[in-house]
PyMOL Python script that loads the backbone (N, CA, C, O; Angstrom):
from pymol import cmd

cmd.read_pdbstr("""\
ATOM      1  N   MET A   1      86.780 106.390 105.067  1.00  0.00           N
ATOM      2  CA  MET A   1      86.527 106.669 103.673  1.00  0.00           C
ATOM      3  C   MET A   1      87.091 105.555 102.793  1.00  0.00           C
ATOM      4  O   MET A   1      86.422 105.145 101.844  1.00  0.00           O
ATOM      5  N   GLY A   2      88.269 105.060 103.064  1.00  0.00           N
ATOM      6  CA  GLY A   2      88.799 103.939 102.301  1.00  0.00           C
ATOM      7  C   GLY A   2      89.650 104.350 101.118  1.00  0.00           C
ATOM      8  O   GLY A   2      90.129 105.481 101.035  1.00  0.00           O
ATOM      9  N   ARG A   3      89.826 103.421 100.214  1.00  0.00           N
ATOM     10  CA  ARG A   3      90.655 103.643  99.029  1.00  0.00           C
ATOM     11  C   ARG A   3      89.823 104.177  97.869  1.00  0.00           C
ATOM     12  O   ARG A   3      88.605 104.002  97.829  1.00  0.00           O
ATOM     13  N   VAL A   4      90.493 104.825  96.935  1.00  0.00           N
ATOM     14  CA  VAL A   4      89.814 105.459  95.802  1.00  0.00           C
ATOM     15  C   VAL A   4      88.925 104.487  95.034  1.00  0.00           C
ATOM     16  O   VAL A   4      87.774 104.832  94.766  1.00  0.00           O
ATOM     17  N   PRO A   5      89.391 103.280  94.659  1.00  0.00           N
ATOM     18  CA  PRO A   5      88.505 102.382  93.899  1.00  0.00           C
ATOM     19  C   PRO A   5      87.194 102.068  94.627  1.00  0.00           C
ATOM     20  O   PRO A   5      86.180 101.798  93.984  1.00  0.00           O
ATOM     21  N   GLY A   6      87.208 102.100  95.954  1.00  0.00           N
ATOM     22  CA  GLY A   6      85.991 101.842  96.717  1.00  0.00           C
ATOM     23  C   GLY A   6      84.930 102.913  96.527  1.00  0.00           C
ATOM     24  O   GLY A   6      83.741 102.650  96.705  1.00  0.00           O
ATOM     25  N   LEU A   7      85.354 104.122  96.166  1.00  0.00           N
ATOM     26  CA  LEU A   7      84.399 105.207  95.948  1.00  0.00           C
ATOM     27  C   LEU A   7      83.545 104.978  94.700  1.00  0.00           C
ATOM     28  O   LEU A   7      82.436 105.505  94.607  1.00  0.00           O
ATOM     29  N   PHE A   8      84.046 104.206  93.752  1.00  0.00           N
ATOM     30  CA  PHE A   8      83.283 103.949  92.531  1.00  0.00           C
ATOM     31  C   PHE A   8      82.010 103.175  92.817  1.00  0.00           C
ATOM     32  O   PHE A   8      81.040 103.271  92.065  1.00  0.00           O
ATOM     33  N   GLU A   9      82.007 102.404  93.902  1.00  0.00           N
ATOM     34  CA  GLU A   9      80.807 101.652  94.267  1.00  0.00           C
ATOM     35  C   GLU A   9      79.675 102.590  94.674  1.00  0.00           C
ATOM     36  O   GLU A   9      78.500 102.250  94.533  1.00  0.00           O
ATOM     37  N   GLU A  10      80.032 103.771  95.179  1.00  0.00           N
ATOM     38  CA  GLU A  10      79.033 104.738  95.620  1.00  0.00           C
ATOM     39  C   GLU A  10      78.592 105.673  94.496  1.00  0.00           C
ATOM     40  O   GLU A  10      77.553 106.324  94.608  1.00  0.00           O
ATOM     41  N   ALA A  11      79.356 105.748  93.432  1.00  0.00           N
ATOM     42  CA  ALA A  11      79.064 106.691  92.351  1.00  0.00           C
ATOM     43  C   ALA A  11      78.109 106.080  91.335  1.00  0.00           C
ATOM     44  O   ALA A  11      78.225 104.907  90.981  1.00  0.00           O
ATOM     45  N   ALA A  12      77.175 106.883  90.879  1.00  0.00           N
ATOM     46  CA  ALA A  12      76.252 106.461  89.821  1.00  0.00           C
ATOM     47  C   ALA A  12      76.817 106.968  88.501  1.00  0.00           C
ATOM     48  O   ALA A  12      76.562 108.104  88.101  1.00  0.00           O
ATOM     49  N   LEU A  13      77.585 106.118  87.829  1.00  0.00           N
ATOM     50  CA  LEU A  13      78.241 106.502  86.584  1.00  0.00           C
ATOM     51  C   LEU A  13      77.591 105.795  85.403  1.00  0.00           C
ATOM     52  O   LEU A  13      77.310 104.597  85.459  1.00  0.00           O
ATOM     53  N   ASP A  14      77.359 106.537  84.352  1.00  0.00           N
ATOM     54  CA  ASP A  14      76.866 105.965  83.102  1.00  0.00           C
ATOM     55  C   ASP A  14      78.102 105.505  82.320  1.00  0.00           C
ATOM     56  O   ASP A  14      78.796 106.324  81.717  1.00  0.00           O
ATOM     57  N   VAL A  15      78.370 104.216  82.331  1.00  0.00           N
ATOM     58  CA  VAL A  15      79.616 103.709  81.742  1.00  0.00           C
ATOM     59  C   VAL A  15      79.729 103.985  80.252  1.00  0.00           C
ATOM     60  O   VAL A  15      80.837 104.004  79.716  1.00  0.00           O
ATOM     61  N   ASP A  16      78.615 104.198  79.573  1.00  0.00           N
ATOM     62  CA  ASP A  16      78.662 104.478  78.138  1.00  0.00           C
ATOM     63  C   ASP A  16      78.998 105.935  77.841  1.00  0.00           C
ATOM     64  O   ASP A  16      79.360 106.270  76.713  1.00  0.00           O
ATOM     65  N   ASN A  17      78.879 106.809  78.851  1.00  0.00           N
ATOM     66  CA  ASN A  17      79.108 108.239  78.648  1.00  0.00           C
ATOM     67  C   ASN A  17      80.097 108.817  79.652  1.00  0.00           C
ATOM     68  O   ASN A  17      80.001 109.988  80.019  1.00  0.00           O
ATOM     69  N   THR A  18      81.045 108.002  80.095  1.00  0.00           N
ATOM     70  CA  THR A  18      82.002 108.454  81.088  1.00  0.00           C
ATOM     71  C   THR A  18      83.424 108.261  80.589  1.00  0.00           C
ATOM     72  O   THR A  18      83.779 107.210  80.057  1.00  0.00           O
ATOM     73  N   ILE A  19      84.225 109.297  80.774  1.00  0.00           N
ATOM     74  CA  ILE A  19      85.666 109.208  80.526  1.00  0.00           C
ATOM     75  C   ILE A  19      86.340 109.456  81.858  1.00  0.00           C
ATOM     76  O   ILE A  19      86.032 110.435  82.539  1.00  0.00           O
ATOM     77  N   ALA A  20      87.253 108.584  82.237  1.00  0.00           N
ATOM     78  CA  ALA A  20      87.984 108.738  83.493  1.00  0.00           C
ATOM     79  C   ALA A  20      89.372 109.271  83.189  1.00  0.00           C
ATOM     80  O   ALA A  20      90.080 108.745  82.330  1.00  0.00           O
ATOM     81  N   MET A  21      89.755 110.324  83.906  1.00  0.00           N
ATOM     82  CA  MET A  21      91.091 110.898  83.769  1.00  0.00           C
ATOM     83  C   MET A  21      91.698 110.942  85.164  1.00  0.00           C
ATOM     84  O   MET A  21      91.122 111.527  86.081  1.00  0.00           O
ATOM     85  N   MET A  22      92.860 110.323  85.320  1.00  0.00           N
ATOM     86  CA  MET A  22      93.455 110.174  86.644  1.00  0.00           C
ATOM     87  C   MET A  22      94.883 110.687  86.704  1.00  0.00           C
ATOM     88  O   MET A  22      95.624 110.651  85.721  1.00  0.00           O
ATOM     89  N   CYS A  23      95.245 111.164  87.883  1.00  0.00           N
ATOM     90  CA  CYS A  23      96.631 111.453  88.188  1.00  0.00           C
ATOM     91  C   CYS A  23      96.848 111.013  89.630  1.00  0.00           C
ATOM     92  O   CYS A  23      95.900 110.918  90.410  1.00  0.00           O
ATOM     93  N   GLY A  24      98.079 110.750  89.971  1.00  0.00           N
ATOM     94  CA  GLY A  24      98.391 110.295  91.318  1.00  0.00           C
ATOM     95  C   GLY A  24      99.373 109.149  91.273  1.00  0.00           C
ATOM     96  O   GLY A  24      99.991 108.900  90.238  1.00  0.00           O
ATOM     97  N   PRO A  25      99.527 108.447  92.385  1.00  0.00           N
ATOM     98  CA  PRO A  25     100.442 107.308  92.419  1.00  0.00           C
ATOM     99  C   PRO A  25     100.011 106.224  91.426  1.00  0.00           C
ATOM    100  O   PRO A  25      98.821 105.946  91.276  1.00  0.00           O
ATOM    101  N   GLU A  26     100.974 105.627  90.762  1.00  0.00           N
ATOM    102  CA  GLU A  26     100.657 104.634  89.730  1.00  0.00           C
ATOM    103  C   GLU A  26      99.868 103.460  90.264  1.00  0.00           C
ATOM    104  O   GLU A  26      98.977 102.961  89.577  1.00  0.00           O
ATOM    105  N   GLY A  27     100.163 103.005  91.460  1.00  0.00           N
ATOM    106  CA  GLY A  27      99.428 101.890  92.047  1.00  0.00           C
ATOM    107  C   GLY A  27      97.962 102.210  92.228  1.00  0.00           C
ATOM    108  O   GLY A  27      97.103 101.365  91.976  1.00  0.00           O
ATOM    109  N   MET A  28      97.663 103.437  92.668  1.00  0.00           N
ATOM    110  CA  MET A  28      96.279 103.872  92.846  1.00  0.00           C
ATOM    111  C   MET A  28      95.581 103.969  91.501  1.00  0.00           C
ATOM    112  O   MET A  28      94.430 103.552  91.369  1.00  0.00           O
ATOM    113  N   MET A  29      96.268 104.518  90.492  1.00  0.00           N
ATOM    114  CA  MET A  29      95.648 104.647  89.174  1.00  0.00           C
ATOM    115  C   MET A  29      95.380 103.278  88.560  1.00  0.00           C
ATOM    116  O   MET A  29      94.338 103.071  87.938  1.00  0.00           O
ATOM    117  N   LYS A  30      96.302 102.353  88.728  1.00  0.00           N
ATOM    118  CA  LYS A  30      96.124 100.994  88.191  1.00  0.00           C
ATOM    119  C   LYS A  30      94.922 100.323  88.862  1.00  0.00           C
ATOM    120  O   LYS A  30      94.074  99.740  88.185  1.00  0.00           O
ATOM    121  N   ALA A  31      94.853 100.407  90.187  1.00  0.00           N
ATOM    122  CA  ALA A  31      93.737  99.802  90.918  1.00  0.00           C
ATOM    123  C   ALA A  31      92.412 100.462  90.547  1.00  0.00           C
ATOM    124  O   ALA A  31      91.391  99.785  90.429  1.00  0.00           O
ATOM    125  N   SER A  32      92.426 101.770  90.364  1.00  0.00           N
ATOM    126  CA  SER A  32      91.208 102.494  89.993  1.00  0.00           C
ATOM    127  C   SER A  32      90.762 102.111  88.589  1.00  0.00           C
ATOM    128  O   SER A  32      89.571 101.909  88.350  1.00  0.00           O
ATOM    129  N   ALA A  33      91.698 102.011  87.667  1.00  0.00           N
ATOM    130  CA  ALA A  33      91.365 101.621  86.296  1.00  0.00           C
ATOM    131  C   ALA A  33      90.770 100.214  86.276  1.00  0.00           C
ATOM    132  O   ALA A  33      89.781  99.968  85.585  1.00  0.00           O
ATOM    133  N   GLU A  34      91.361  99.299  87.021  1.00  0.00           N
ATOM    134  CA  GLU A  34      90.841  97.934  87.077  1.00  0.00           C
ATOM    135  C   GLU A  34      89.443  97.903  87.677  1.00  0.00           C
ATOM    136  O   GLU A  34      88.591  97.141  87.219  1.00  0.00           O
ATOM    137  N   ALA A  35      89.192  98.729  88.704  1.00  0.00           N
ATOM    138  CA  ALA A  35      87.866  98.786  89.319  1.00  0.00           C
ATOM    139  C   ALA A  35      86.831  99.338  88.336  1.00  0.00           C
ATOM    140  O   ALA A  35      85.698  98.860  88.286  1.00  0.00           O
ATOM    141  N   LEU A  36      87.226 100.338  87.562  1.00  0.00           N
ATOM    142  CA  LEU A  36      86.305 100.893  86.566  1.00  0.00           C
ATOM    143  C   LEU A  36      85.984  99.874  85.479  1.00  0.00           C
ATOM    144  O   LEU A  36      84.837  99.764  85.044  1.00  0.00           O
ATOM    145  N   ILE A  37      86.986  99.137  85.046  1.00  0.00           N
ATOM    146  CA  ILE A  37      86.779  98.112  84.016  1.00  0.00           C
ATOM    147  C   ILE A  37      85.845  97.025  84.532  1.00  0.00           C
ATOM    148  O   ILE A  37      84.985  96.540  83.797  1.00  0.00           O
ATOM    149  N   GLU A  38      86.013  96.642  85.795  1.00  0.00           N
ATOM    150  CA  GLU A  38      85.115  95.656  86.400  1.00  0.00           C
ATOM    151  C   GLU A  38      83.670  96.150  86.421  1.00  0.00           C
ATOM    152  O   GLU A  38      82.738  95.348  86.364  1.00  0.00           O
ATOM    153  N   ARG A  39      83.482  97.461  86.501  1.00  0.00           N
ATOM    154  CA  ARG A  39      82.136  98.049  86.504  1.00  0.00           C
ATOM    155  C   ARG A  39      81.594  98.255  85.095  1.00  0.00           C
ATOM    156  O   ARG A  39      80.484  98.762  84.931  1.00  0.00           O
ATOM    157  N   GLY A  40      82.367  97.865  84.068  1.00  0.00           N
ATOM    158  CA  GLY A  40      81.872  97.929  82.704  1.00  0.00           C
ATOM    159  C   GLY A  40      82.409  99.065  81.855  1.00  0.00           C
ATOM    160  O   GLY A  40      81.990  99.229  80.709  1.00  0.00           O
ATOM    161  N   HIS A  41      83.328  99.852  82.393  1.00  0.00           N
ATOM    162  CA  HIS A  41      83.908 100.949  81.611  1.00  0.00           C
ATOM    163  C   HIS A  41      84.846 100.391  80.547  1.00  0.00           C
ATOM    164  O   HIS A  41      85.560  99.416  80.783  1.00  0.00           O
ATOM    165  N   ALA A  42      84.837 101.012  79.391  1.00  0.00           N
ATOM    166  CA  ALA A  42      85.748 100.612  78.319  1.00  0.00           C
ATOM    167  C   ALA A  42      87.161 101.049  78.677  1.00  0.00           C
ATOM    168  O   ALA A  42      87.369 102.206  79.042  1.00  0.00           O
ATOM    169  N   PRO A  43      88.142 100.145  78.581  1.00  0.00           N
ATOM    170  CA  PRO A  43      89.523 100.526  78.903  1.00  0.00           C
ATOM    171  C   PRO A  43      90.006 101.745  78.118  1.00  0.00           C
ATOM    172  O   PRO A  43      90.789 102.542  78.636  1.00  0.00           O
ATOM    173  N   GLY A  44      89.551 101.897  76.881  1.00  0.00           N
ATOM    174  CA  GLY A  44      89.974 103.022  76.065  1.00  0.00           C
ATOM    175  C   GLY A  44      89.427 104.365  76.514  1.00  0.00           C
ATOM    176  O   GLY A  44      89.846 105.404  76.003  1.00  0.00           O
ATOM    177  N   SER A  45      88.492 104.361  77.466  1.00  0.00           N
ATOM    178  CA  SER A  45      87.947 105.613  77.988  1.00  0.00           C
ATOM    179  C   SER A  45      88.577 105.996  79.321  1.00  0.00           C
ATOM    180  O   SER A  45      88.078 106.869  80.030  1.00  0.00           O
ATOM    181  N   ILE A  46      89.681 105.330  79.652  1.00  0.00           N
ATOM    182  CA  ILE A  46      90.389 105.610  80.900  1.00  0.00           C
ATOM    183  C   ILE A  46      91.772 106.155  80.541  1.00  0.00           C
ATOM    184  O   ILE A  46      92.515 105.540  79.777  1.00  0.00           O
ATOM    185  N   TYR A  47      92.104 107.317  81.103  1.00  0.00           N
ATOM    186  CA  TYR A  47      93.382 107.983  80.812  1.00  0.00           C
ATOM    187  C   TYR A  47      94.142 108.225  82.107  1.00  0.00           C
ATOM    188  O   TYR A  47      93.563 108.622  83.119  1.00  0.00           O
ATOM    189  N   LEU A  48      95.449 107.980  82.059  1.00  0.00           N
ATOM    190  CA  LEU A  48      96.304 108.158  83.217  1.00  0.00           C
ATOM    191  C   LEU A  48      97.400 109.159  82.889  1.00  0.00           C
ATOM    192  O   LEU A  48      97.991 109.109  81.810  1.00  0.00           O
ATOM    193  N   SER A  49      97.667 110.061  83.811  1.00  0.00           N
ATOM    194  CA  SER A  49      98.742 111.030  83.660  1.00  0.00           C
ATOM    195  C   SER A  49      99.922 110.543  84.494  1.00  0.00           C
ATOM    196  O   SER A  49      99.830 110.450  85.718  1.00  0.00           O
ATOM    197  N   LEU A  50     101.023 110.234  83.827  1.00  0.00           N
ATOM    198  CA  LEU A  50     102.196 109.686  84.508  1.00  0.00           C
ATOM    199  C   LEU A  50     103.232 110.769  84.779  1.00  0.00           C
ATOM    200  O   LEU A  50     103.325 111.766  84.063  1.00  0.00           O
ATOM    201  N   GLU A  51     103.993 110.545  85.818  1.00  0.00           N
ATOM    202  CA  GLU A  51     105.072 111.462  86.160  1.00  0.00           C
ATOM    203  C   GLU A  51     106.387 110.704  86.157  1.00  0.00           C
ATOM    204  O   GLU A  51     106.471 109.581  86.655  1.00  0.00           O
ATOM    205  N   ARG A  52     107.380 111.306  85.610  1.00  0.00           N
ATOM    206  CA  ARG A  52     108.738 110.765  85.618  1.00  0.00           C
ATOM    207  C   ARG A  52     109.707 111.931  85.717  1.00  0.00           C
ATOM    208  O   ARG A  52     109.347 113.071  85.424  1.00  0.00           O
ATOM    209  N   ASN A  53     110.919 111.649  86.123  1.00  0.00           N
ATOM    210  CA  ASN A  53     111.976 112.657  86.149  1.00  0.00           C
ATOM    211  C   ASN A  53     112.382 112.947  84.708  1.00  0.00           C
ATOM    212  O   ASN A  53     113.078 112.149  84.082  1.00  0.00           O
ATOM    213  N   MET A  54     111.952 114.075  84.193  1.00  0.00           N
ATOM    214  CA  MET A  54     112.249 114.430  82.809  1.00  0.00           C
ATOM    215  C   MET A  54     113.401 115.427  82.797  1.00  0.00           C
ATOM    216  O   MET A  54     113.354 116.456  83.470  1.00  0.00           O
ATOM    217  N   GLN A  55     114.429 115.109  82.027  1.00  0.00           N
ATOM    218  CA  GLN A  55     115.564 116.015  81.964  1.00  0.00           C
ATOM    219  C   GLN A  55     115.726 116.644  80.592  1.00  0.00           C
ATOM    220  O   GLN A  55     115.858 117.865  80.499  1.00  0.00           O
ATOM    221  N   CYS A  56     115.722 115.862  79.533  1.00  0.00           N
ATOM    222  CA  CYS A  56     115.965 116.444  78.210  1.00  0.00           C
ATOM    223  C   CYS A  56     114.674 116.905  77.533  1.00  0.00           C
ATOM    224  O   CYS A  56     114.704 117.840  76.734  1.00  0.00           O
ATOM    225  N   GLY A  57     113.547 116.268  77.839  1.00  0.00           N
ATOM    226  CA  GLY A  57     112.280 116.619  77.226  1.00  0.00           C
ATOM    227  C   GLY A  57     112.143 116.164  75.779  1.00  0.00           C
ATOM    228  O   GLY A  57     111.171 116.517  75.112  1.00  0.00           O
ATOM    229  N   LEU A  58     113.104 115.388  75.284  1.00  0.00           N
ATOM    230  CA  LEU A  58     113.103 114.933  73.890  1.00  0.00           C
ATOM    231  C   LEU A  58     113.100 113.420  73.752  1.00  0.00           C
ATOM    232  O   LEU A  58     113.061 112.907  72.634  1.00  0.00           O
ATOM    233  N   GLY A  59     113.139 112.700  74.850  1.00  0.00           N
ATOM    234  CA  GLY A  59     113.168 111.243  74.802  1.00  0.00           C
ATOM    235  C   GLY A  59     114.538 110.680  74.504  1.00  0.00           C
ATOM    236  O   GLY A  59     114.651 109.530  74.077  1.00  0.00           O
ATOM    237  N   ARG A  60     115.573 111.452  74.715  1.00  0.00           N
ATOM    238  CA  ARG A  60     116.930 110.972  74.411  1.00  0.00           C
ATOM    239  C   ARG A  60     117.699 110.516  75.646  1.00  0.00           C
ATOM    240  O   ARG A  60     118.525 109.606  75.561  1.00  0.00           O
ATOM    241  N   CYS A  61     117.437 111.136  76.784  1.00  0.00           N
ATOM    242  CA  CYS A  61     118.238 110.799  77.969  1.00  0.00           C
ATOM    243  C   CYS A  61     117.754 109.520  78.645  1.00  0.00           C
ATOM    244  O   CYS A  61     118.537 108.863  79.332  1.00  0.00           O
ATOM    245  N   GLY A  62     116.492 109.150  78.471  1.00  0.00           N
ATOM    246  CA  GLY A  62     115.967 107.913  79.041  1.00  0.00           C
ATOM    247  C   GLY A  62     115.476 108.015  80.470  1.00  0.00           C
ATOM    248  O   GLY A  62     115.002 107.020  81.020  1.00  0.00           O
ATOM    249  N   HIS A  63     115.572 109.177  81.092  1.00  0.00           N
ATOM    250  CA  HIS A  63     115.141 109.298  82.481  1.00  0.00           C
ATOM    251  C   HIS A  63     113.648 109.061  82.665  1.00  0.00           C
ATOM    252  O   HIS A  63     113.220 108.590  83.718  1.00  0.00           O
ATOM    253  N   CYS A  64     112.869 109.377  81.671  1.00  0.00           N
ATOM    254  CA  CYS A  64     111.413 109.239  81.798  1.00  0.00           C
ATOM    255  C   CYS A  64     110.884 108.010  81.075  1.00  0.00           C
ATOM    256  O   CYS A  64     109.679 107.895  80.854  1.00  0.00           O
ATOM    257  N   GLN A  65     111.763 107.099  80.706  1.00  0.00           N
ATOM    258  CA  GLN A  65     111.355 105.940  79.914  1.00  0.00           C
ATOM    259  C   GLN A  65     110.513 104.978  80.736  1.00  0.00           C
ATOM    260  O   GLN A  65     110.824 104.682  81.890  1.00  0.00           O
ATOM    261  N   LEU A  66     109.448 104.501  80.121  1.00  0.00           N
ATOM    262  CA  LEU A  66     108.550 103.506  80.706  1.00  0.00           C
ATOM    263  C   LEU A  66     108.388 102.438  79.641  1.00  0.00           C
ATOM    264  O   LEU A  66     107.547 102.569  78.752  1.00  0.00           O
ATOM    265  N   GLY A  67     109.183 101.383  79.723  1.00  0.00           N
ATOM    266  CA  GLY A  67     109.198 100.382  78.668  1.00  0.00           C
ATOM    267  C   GLY A  67     109.658 101.042  77.381  1.00  0.00           C
ATOM    268  O   GLY A  67     110.714 101.675  77.353  1.00  0.00           O
ATOM    269  N   ALA A  68     108.885 100.904  76.323  1.00  0.00           N
ATOM    270  CA  ALA A  68     109.230 101.524  75.048  1.00  0.00           C
ATOM    271  C   ALA A  68     108.696 102.951  74.932  1.00  0.00           C
ATOM    272  O   ALA A  68     108.960 103.627  73.939  1.00  0.00           O
ATOM    273  N   LYS A  69     107.959 103.410  75.923  1.00  0.00           N
ATOM    274  CA  LYS A  69     107.372 104.754  75.908  1.00  0.00           C
ATOM    275  C   LYS A  69     108.278 105.739  76.642  1.00  0.00           C
ATOM    276  O   LYS A  69     108.995 105.377  77.574  1.00  0.00           O
ATOM    277  N   PHE A  70     108.226 106.975  76.203  1.00  0.00           N
ATOM    278  CA  PHE A  70     108.906 108.068  76.883  1.00  0.00           C
ATOM    279  C   PHE A  70     107.827 109.039  77.346  1.00  0.00           C
ATOM    280  O   PHE A  70     107.081 109.582  76.531  1.00  0.00           O
ATOM    281  N   VAL A  71     107.748 109.257  78.658  1.00  0.00           N
ATOM    282  CA  VAL A  71     106.698 110.103  79.207  1.00  0.00           C
ATOM    283  C   VAL A  71     106.804 111.523  78.648  1.00  0.00           C
ATOM    284  O   VAL A  71     105.781 112.171  78.429  1.00  0.00           O
ATOM    285  N   CYS A  72     108.020 112.019  78.415  1.00  0.00           N
ATOM    286  CA  CYS A  72     108.185 113.391  77.946  1.00  0.00           C
ATOM    287  C   CYS A  72     107.695 113.608  76.522  1.00  0.00           C
ATOM    288  O   CYS A  72     107.158 114.674  76.220  1.00  0.00           O
ATOM    289  N   LYS A  73     107.862 112.642  75.650  1.00  0.00           N
ATOM    290  CA  LYS A  73     107.459 112.862  74.257  1.00  0.00           C
ATOM    291  C   LYS A  73     106.224 112.066  73.837  1.00  0.00           C
ATOM    292  O   LYS A  73     105.521 112.483  72.917  1.00  0.00           O
ATOM    293  N   ASP A  74     105.943 110.946  74.476  1.00  0.00           N
ATOM    294  CA  ASP A  74     104.763 110.138  74.134  1.00  0.00           C
ATOM    295  C   ASP A  74     103.577 110.456  75.034  1.00  0.00           C
ATOM    296  O   ASP A  74     102.450 110.071  74.722  1.00  0.00           O
ATOM    297  N   GLY A  75     103.805 111.140  76.129  1.00  0.00           N
ATOM    298  CA  GLY A  75     102.776 111.411  77.129  1.00  0.00           C
ATOM    299  C   GLY A  75     102.783 112.886  77.496  1.00  0.00           C
ATOM    300  O   GLY A  75     103.042 113.730  76.638  1.00  0.00           O
ATOM    301  N   PRO A  76     102.518 113.199  78.696  1.00  0.00           N
ATOM    302  CA  PRO A  76     102.459 112.352  79.885  1.00  0.00           C
ATOM    303  C   PRO A  76     101.134 111.623  80.083  1.00  0.00           C
ATOM    304  O   PRO A  76     101.021 110.790  80.982  1.00  0.00           O
ATOM    305  N   VAL A  77     100.128 111.922  79.258  1.00  0.00           N
ATOM    306  CA  VAL A  77      98.824 111.260  79.399  1.00  0.00           C
ATOM    307  C   VAL A  77      98.750 110.098  78.412  1.00  0.00           C
ATOM    308  O   VAL A  77      99.024 110.247  77.222  1.00  0.00           O
ATOM    309  N   PHE A  78      98.371 108.939  78.945  1.00  0.00           N
ATOM    310  CA  PHE A  78      98.264 107.719  78.148  1.00  0.00           C
ATOM    311  C   PHE A  78      96.896 107.094  78.385  1.00  0.00           C
ATOM    312  O   PHE A  78      96.344 107.197  79.480  1.00  0.00           O
ATOM    313  N   SER A  79      96.355 106.453  77.370  1.00  0.00           N
ATOM    314  CA  SER A  79      95.140 105.664  77.590  1.00  0.00           C
ATOM    315  C   SER A  79      95.559 104.386  78.322  1.00  0.00           C
ATOM    316  O   SER A  79      96.690 103.921  78.186  1.00  0.00           O
ATOM    317  N   TYR A  80      94.648 103.843  79.080  1.00  0.00           N
ATOM    318  CA  TYR A  80      94.974 102.649  79.858  1.00  0.00           C
ATOM    319  C   TYR A  80      95.468 101.494  78.986  1.00  0.00           C
ATOM    320  O   TYR A  80      96.444 100.841  79.357  1.00  0.00           O
ATOM    321  N   PRO A  81      94.835 101.215  77.838  1.00  0.00           N
ATOM    322  CA  PRO A  81      95.342 100.113  77.010  1.00  0.00           C
ATOM    323  C   PRO A  81      96.783 100.323  76.523  1.00  0.00           C
ATOM    324  O   PRO A  81      97.508  99.351  76.308  1.00  0.00           O
ATOM    325  N   GLU A  82      97.201 101.582  76.349  1.00  0.00           N
ATOM    326  CA  GLU A  82      98.568 101.861  75.900  1.00  0.00           C
ATOM    327  C   GLU A  82      99.617 101.402  76.908  1.00  0.00           C
ATOM    328  O   GLU A  82     100.700 100.962  76.522  1.00  0.00           O
ATOM    329  N   ILE A  83      99.299 101.503  78.191  1.00  0.00           N
ATOM    330  CA  ILE A  83     100.317 101.243  79.210  1.00  0.00           C
ATOM    331  C   ILE A  83      99.941 100.161  80.216  1.00  0.00           C
ATOM    332  O   ILE A  83     100.670  99.927  81.180  1.00  0.00           O
ATOM    333  N   GLU A  84      98.812  99.506  79.998  1.00  0.00           N
ATOM    334  CA  GLU A  84      98.355  98.476  80.938  1.00  0.00           C
ATOM    335  C   GLU A  84      99.436  97.439  81.218  1.00  0.00           C
ATOM    336  O   GLU A  84      99.704  97.132  82.380  1.00  0.00           O
ATOM    337  N   SER A  85     100.055  96.902  80.190  1.00  0.00           N
ATOM    338  CA  SER A  85     101.063  95.863  80.402  1.00  0.00           C
ATOM    339  C   SER A  85     102.305  96.417  81.110  1.00  0.00           C
ATOM    340  O   SER A  85     102.964  95.694  81.857  1.00  0.00           O
ATOM    341  N   LEU A  86     102.620  97.673  80.884  1.00  0.00           N
ATOM    342  CA  LEU A  86     103.796  98.274  81.540  1.00  0.00           C
ATOM    343  C   LEU A  86     103.560  98.504  83.031  1.00  0.00           C
ATOM    344  O   LEU A  86     104.499  98.442  83.825  1.00  0.00           O
ATOM    345  N   LEU A  87     102.328  98.765  83.409  1.00  0.00           N
ATOM    346  CA  LEU A  87     102.031  98.992  84.822  1.00  0.00           C
ATOM    347  C   LEU A  87     102.099  97.703  85.620  1.00  0.00           C
ATOM    348  O   LEU A  87     102.138  97.750  86.849  1.00  0.00           O
ATOM    349  N   ARG A  88     102.115  96.568  84.966  1.00  0.00           N
ATOM    350  CA  ARG A  88     102.212  95.277  85.668  1.00  0.00           C
ATOM    351  C   ARG A  88     103.648  94.899  85.978  1.00  0.00           C
ATOM    352  O   ARG A  88     103.886  93.985  86.768  1.00  0.00           O
ATOM    353  N   VAL A  89     104.613  95.585  85.371  1.00  0.00           N
ATOM    354  CA  VAL A  89     106.031  95.244  85.544  1.00  0.00           C
ATOM    355  C   VAL A  89     106.572  96.010  86.738  1.00  0.00           C
ATOM    356  O   VAL A  89     106.528  97.240  86.760  1.00  0.00           O
ATOM    357  N   LYS A  90     107.080  95.296  87.723  1.00  0.00           N
ATOM    358  CA  LYS A  90     107.665  95.958  88.886  1.00  0.00           C
ATOM    359  C   LYS A  90     109.001  96.580  88.501  1.00  0.00           C
ATOM    360  O   LYS A  90     109.790  96.001  87.754  1.00  0.00           O
ATOM    361  N   GLY A  91     109.223  97.753  89.024  1.00  0.00           N
ATOM    362  CA  GLY A  91     110.509  98.420  88.796  1.00  0.00           C
ATOM    363  C   GLY A  91     110.550  99.322  87.581  1.00  0.00           C
ATOM    364  O   GLY A  91     111.564  99.974  87.334  1.00  0.00           O
ATOM    365  N   ILE A  92     109.455  99.375  86.805  1.00  0.00           N
ATOM    366  CA  ILE A  92     109.432 100.293  85.662  1.00  0.00           C
ATOM    367  C   ILE A  92     108.760 101.569  86.126  1.00  0.00           C
ATOM    368  O   ILE A  92     108.614 102.510  85.346  1.00  0.00           O
TER     369      ILE A  92
END
""", "prot")
cmd.dss("prot")
cmd.show_as("cartoon", "prot")
cmd.util.cbc("prot")
cmd.orient("prot")
């Protein structure tokens, strides 16, 4: 079967009328988003649901911080353009 981005080659998607919503490992979501963009999807129509260890739920403890974003108060769902640059940083 292969990797998730490879499945997009088999799917007949109307890029003008498709919204992608993803959850799962960040590496898979990043690769899938890039594959969709290569197929002509608008980056703003791609949404990723991120997971972090959330303790306070208010963005004060920093456990869920992703760069300048806090998954607990700014997310957990982000559009791809909002977090694209953060997904390129190792260790975040």
